[in-house]
N, C-alpha and C positions, 0 to 999 in steps of 0.2 A: 938632551932633554930641555936645556935652557933655550936652545934654538927653536925647538918645536913649540914651546910656550910663546916665544916671540912671534912666530908665524901665525899662531892661533889668535894672538892679540891684534895683530895687523889685520887679519881677515875679519875679525869682529868689528874693528873700527871702520873698515871699508863698508861693511854691510850696514852699519849704523848710519853712515853718511849718505847712503844711496836714497833715491827718491822713488815714490810709488806713483808714477805717472800712468794713468789708465789708457792713454792713447797718444797719438802723434801731436795733437794740439790740446792743451789743457789750460784752462783759465783758473787762476788762483784768487780766491776772494776771502773776505771775512764778513762779519755782521755789518760793519760800517759801509763796506762796498755795496752790499746788497741793499742797504737803505737808500742809496743813491742810484744804483743800477739794478732794479728789480729783475730784469731779464737774466741777470747773472746769479740767480738763485742756484745753489748746488744741485747738480743733476746733469742733464744733457740737452743740447740744442742741435737742431739740424739746420744748417745754413747752406743753401744751394746743393743739397744732397750730401753734404759733408757733416759728420757727427763731431760736435765740439763738446768736450767734457768740461764741466765746471765743478771744482772741488774746493772745500775749505782748505786753506793753506796748511793748517796743522795736520791734515790727513795725508799730505804729500811730502812736505819738507819739515822735519823736526826742528824746532827752535829757529824758524826763519825770521830774519830781521831785514826789512826793506819795504819797498813800495808795492801797494796793491790797488787796483787789479793788475796782475802780471800774467803773462802767458808763457807756458813752457812749450817749446817747439823742438821736436826730435830732429837732430842733425847727425850728419855722418862725421867721421873722425877728421876729415879734411876741412870741415867747417868750424871746428873748435877754435882755431886761431882767429878766424874772422869774427866770431862771436866775442871773443875776449878783446879783440882790437877795438870794439865799440864800447868796451867797459862793462859788458854784460857777464853774468855769472854762468858757469857751465857746471852741470850736475851729471852724475852717472846714474842711469836707471837701475833699479834693483833687478830687473829682468834683462839688463844689458842695454847698450846703446848710450848715446849722449844727448843731453837736452840743454837748450839755450834758454835762459830766463830773460825775457824782455818786458818793458812796460807795455801794458795793453794798448793796442793801436786805437786811435781816435777817442781815447778816454781823457777828457780835460781835467778830471778830478781824481786825485790819488790819496790813499790813506797810508800812513806809515805804520807798519806792523812792528812795533817795538817802542823804545823810549828815545824820541828824537832829541830831547834835552841832553841825554847822555851822549849822543852822537856829536852835538855841538861842542860840548865840553871836551870830548876826546880829540876833536879836530882843532880845538882852541879858537873857535869861531865865536867871539864875544864882543868884538869892537863894532859899535854901531851908532845909531842916531836916536836921541831922545832919552827916555827914562828906562834904565836897565832893570828897574824894579817893577815894570809893567807886567801884568799877568800873561799878556800875549806878546810873543816876539814874532816878527815876520822876517824871513830871509828872502831877499828879492833878487832875481836874475834879470839884468838889463843889458842892452846893447845900444850904444850911442846912435847907430845908424838904423835901428829897427823901427819900421813904420808903426808896428803894433804897440811897441813900447811908447812911442810918441802919442798914439791914440789913447793909450791907457792913462797917461799923465795929462793929456790935453782935455779929454772929454769923459774919461771913465773912472775906474776905481782908484786911480792914483791920487785923485783929489781927496778921497776918503782916507787914504794912507797918510797923506800930508796932515790932514786934520787930526787924525788919531795920534800921530807922533807928537804934534804940538800940544795936544791935550794930555799927554802922558799915558794914553791908553795902550799904545803900541811902542815897542822898541824895535827899530828897523835896522837890519843888517843887509845892505845892498852888496851884491857881487856883480861888478860891471866887467863885461868881456866884449872885446871887439871881434866880431865874426866875419864881417864882409870884406875879406882881404882883396877882392877884385874891384871894389868900388873906388872911384877917383878920390873919395874923401877918407880912405882907410887910414892914412897916416894921422890925420886929424882925429879920427875915431880912436886910435891907439892913445893919443895924448889926452883926449877927453876921458877915456876909461881910466887912465892912470890918475888924472886929476880928481875925478869923482871918488875913486877908491882912497885917495889921500885924504879927502874931506871926511870920509867915513872913519878912517884911522884917527883923525883929529877931533872927531865928534862935532863937526861944523854943520849943524842942521840947516840953517838958513842958506849958507853958501852952497850946500849940496842941492837943495830944492830949487834955488834960484837958477843954478846952472842947468839942472835937469829940465826945468820948464823952458828955458831958452833953447835947449836942444830939441825938445818936443815940438816947439813952434817953428823950428828951422831945419827939420830933419831932411827935407828934400835938398836944400842948398848944401847941407853938410855932406850928404851922400854924393852929390855931384861935384864936390870939391870946390864949391863957390863961396864958402864961408869958413871962418875960423873963430872959435870961441875960447880956445884953451890958451893958457899962458905957460905951458910946460916946455922946458928947454933941455930936458934930460936926453941922453943918447938913445938912438933907435934900438940898440941892443937891449938896453934896460927896459924900454917900453915893451918890447916883444917878450922878454923874460917874465915880466910882471903879468902880461896878458896870458902867457902859457900857464903860469902858476894858478891864475884865477879860473882858467878853463878846467884844470885838473880838480880844483876845489868844487866847481860847479857839478862835475860828474859824481862827486861824493855826496852832494847835498840835495840834488834834484832827481826826480824820476827820469827825466830826459833833459838834455841840454837844448832848450828852446826858449825863446824870449817873446814876451815877458813871462816870467814864472814867479809865483809867490808861494812860500811855505808858511802857513800859520801854525804856531806852536803854543800849546798850553804848557808853560814852563814848569808848572807844579806836577802835572800828570805825565808830561812827555808826549802826549798825543799830538799828532800833527796832520794837517791836510794841505796838500799841494794843489794849486790850481794853475794850469798851464794855458796861457792866453790872456788877452786883454779883457779882464773882468769889468763889468759895469759897476757903478757906485753901489747899487743894491746888492750885487753879487758879493762885493767885499764886506758889506755890512752883515749879510747872512752867514758867510763863512766865519767872520770874526765872532759872531754870537755863538755859533755852534762850537767853535774851539774854546771860547771862554767858558761855556757851560759844560764842556765835556771833560 
C-alpha cells in the first residue's frame, strides 16, 4: 500500500512539472514583453507557411523563473544533452516529447520573469562599483577584445553608465570574460579580464573605468597582440580558472552569453531588463528610467 501511494505521488509530481506546449515552436511572453514586441501578442503567427504559437508563460510553465521572450522548441531524446550543454532548460511535454527552452532569437531586449534581486543575493553577486544603496543596479558583461564593447564605452551608452555610477544613480557589477581564445592577444585579454574583475572586488571605480576606456580605444591593437595594458603576473592556470568561473556566472545572470550585455535591476521590486548589444546613450537612459519607475 505504501509503495502504491509513493508511485501515485511520483506520477502526480511528474504531471505537475510537465508543460502545455501547443506546438513544435512556442514563444513564451508576458505583458512586459508584449509592450516592447507587439507582434508577440499571445495567439499564432504564420511565418513562411509555418505556424508559430505565442503563449503567456504562465499558461505553459507553472512558476517559471527566467528570461522572456523565450522559445520552446520540440527536440528528440538525442538532442536533450546538446540543449543542456548550452545551459538551456529541458522540459517534458504533458502530451509526451521533450522541449528545449532557449532565449528568443534576434531579441535584443529581455525581461526577467521573477525576482532578479533574489537571484543576485542567492548567487552572492554583490561586489561592485559605486553606491550600493542606488535604486538601480546594473550587471554588465564585457570582453576585453570585444569590438562592440569598445564601441559601447567609446561612443555609446557606456558613457552614461560611467556618469550614473559617479553620480550614485547606479551601482555597477561588471563581469569580465575573455572569449576570443584564438586571437593573438588572448593571453593579454585573460590578464585584463582578471585585473578588471579585481578592481570590481576592491571597489576601485576610477581604476576600472580608466582601464576600460584605454581598452576601448586600443581594442584592435590588443586583439592583434601588439599592445599590453595589464600589470598582472599571476600564473596562467589561475587566469584560466578565474575566467572559467566568470563564464559560468555569466550563464546564470544573462539570457545569453554575448557581449556587451547589461541587466538593469530595480533592487526594491526585483524587476529586471536585459539589453544585449552596444546600446546608445539614449537607449541606456530610456531603460534606466523604465526600470527605475517599474
